[in-house]
C-alpha beads as a LAMMPS data file, in Angstrom:
LAMMPS data file: protein, C-alpha beads

82 atoms
81 bonds

1 atom types
1 bond types

-500.0 500.0 xlo xhi
-500.0 500.0 ylo yhi
-500.0 500.0 zlo zhi

Masses

1 110.0

Atoms # bond

1 1 1 0.000 0.000 0.000
2 1 1 2.905 2.344 0.757
3 1 1 4.181 2.465 -2.867
4 1 1 0.682 3.482 -4.010
5 1 1 0.526 6.338 -1.523
6 1 1 3.986 7.515 -2.514
7 1 1 3.000 7.330 -6.180
8 1 1 -0.136 9.359 -5.469
9 1 1 1.853 11.983 -3.553
10 1 1 4.432 12.319 -6.324
11 1 1 1.627 12.503 -8.894
12 1 1 0.057 15.345 -6.950
13 1 1 3.396 17.134 -6.823
14 1 1 3.860 16.726 -10.575
15 1 1 0.321 18.024 -11.100
16 1 1 1.169 21.148 -9.122
17 1 1 4.359 21.620 -11.154
18 1 1 2.384 21.182 -14.402
19 1 1 -0.031 23.830 -13.188
20 1 1 2.784 26.243 -12.353
21 1 1 4.240 25.846 -15.844
22 1 1 0.854 26.060 -17.524
23 1 1 0.938 22.543 -18.978
24 1 1 -2.473 20.896 -19.060
25 1 1 -2.968 17.314 -17.938
26 1 1 -3.075 14.945 -19.544
27 1 1 -0.049 16.412 -21.162
28 1 1 0.506 16.065 -24.895
29 1 1 2.218 12.722 -25.573
30 1 1 5.634 14.191 -26.344
31 1 1 5.713 16.252 -23.162
32 1 1 4.532 13.278 -21.112
33 1 1 7.207 10.977 -22.571
34 1 1 9.956 13.535 -22.017
35 1 1 8.737 13.908 -18.435
36 1 1 8.889 10.143 -17.941
37 1 1 12.415 10.077 -19.355
38 1 1 13.385 12.833 -16.933
39 1 1 11.951 10.805 -14.067
40 1 1 13.940 7.723 -15.108
41 1 1 17.158 9.718 -15.401
42 1 1 16.463 11.605 -12.173
43 1 1 16.112 8.330 -10.284
44 1 1 19.671 7.493 -11.282
45 1 1 21.187 10.829 -10.254
46 1 1 21.507 9.944 -6.555
47 1 1 23.116 6.495 -7.039
48 1 1 25.541 7.950 -9.601
49 1 1 26.456 10.831 -7.275
50 1 1 26.981 8.431 -4.348
51 1 1 29.317 6.259 -6.422
52 1 1 31.148 9.305 -7.750
53 1 1 31.783 10.744 -4.267
54 1 1 32.762 7.308 -2.906
55 1 1 35.367 6.942 -5.645
56 1 1 33.723 3.911 -7.268
57 1 1 33.669 3.239 -11.000
58 1 1 30.698 5.223 -12.295
59 1 1 31.058 4.154 -15.939
60 1 1 30.632 0.475 -15.071
61 1 1 27.476 1.309 -13.111
62 1 1 26.099 3.361 -16.009
63 1 1 26.641 0.448 -18.406
64 1 1 25.043 -2.179 -16.176
65 1 1 22.541 -1.340 -13.436
66 1 1 21.758 2.194 -14.597
67 1 1 21.259 1.132 -18.223
68 1 1 18.907 -1.658 -17.121
69 1 1 16.845 0.783 -15.051
70 1 1 16.550 3.395 -17.796
71 1 1 16.367 1.198 -20.893
72 1 1 14.815 -1.925 -19.394
73 1 1 16.389 -5.337 -19.158
74 1 1 17.496 -6.752 -22.492
75 1 1 15.218 -9.450 -23.787
76 1 1 17.036 -12.735 -24.100
77 1 1 16.305 -14.444 -27.376
78 1 1 15.696 -18.174 -27.209
79 1 1 18.389 -20.216 -28.895
80 1 1 17.598 -20.970 -32.512
81 1 1 16.773 -24.630 -32.759
82 1 1 17.112 -26.154 -36.208

Bonds

1 1 1 2
2 1 2 3
3 1 3 4
4 1 4 5
5 1 5 6
6 1 6 7
7 1 7 8
8 1 8 9
9 1 9 10
10 1 10 11
11 1 11 12
12 1 12 13
13 1 13 14
14 1 14 15
15 1 15 16
16 1 16 17
17 1 17 18
18 1 18 19
19 1 19 20
20 1 20 21
21 1 21 22
22 1 22 23
23 1 23 24
24 1 24 25
25 1 25 26
26 1 26 27
27 1 27 28
28 1 28 29
29 1 29 30
30 1 30 31
31 1 31 32
32 1 32 33
33 1 33 34
34 1 34 35
35 1 35 36
36 1 36 37
37 1 37 38
38 1 38 39
39 1 39 40
40 1 40 41
41 1 41 42
42 1 42 43
43 1 43 44
44 1 44 45
45 1 45 46
46 1 46 47
47 1 47 48
48 1 48 49
49 1 49 50
50 1 50 51
51 1 51 52
52 1 52 53
53 1 53 54
54 1 54 55
55 1 55 56
56 1 56 57
57 1 57 58
58 1 58 59
59 1 59 60
60 1 60 61
61 1 61 62
62 1 62 63
63 1 63 64
64 1 64 65
65 1 65 66
66 1 66 67
67 1 67 68
68 1 68 69
69 1 69 70
70 1 70 71
71 1 71 72
72 1 72 73
73 1 73 74
74 1 74 75
75 1 75 76
76 1 76 77
77 1 77 78
78 1 78 79
79 1 79 80
80 1 80 81
81 1 81 82
């Protein structure tokens, strides 16, 4: 239940921000998709910053965990059987 309440709260916050910028909801598809992309990238900002300040390899994280979060997990193709 907690994730649903958090999602609702964030949705309300985004609605207020939309209102402040004069964007009507539902937003035009392009604006909505760009907003979703921003949310995906924004989620990764804190983990990247933590790794950067801790001196860990950020590039490796971007190529693995971060890429999976933003782009989705790659679909594994079944082996071709002749």
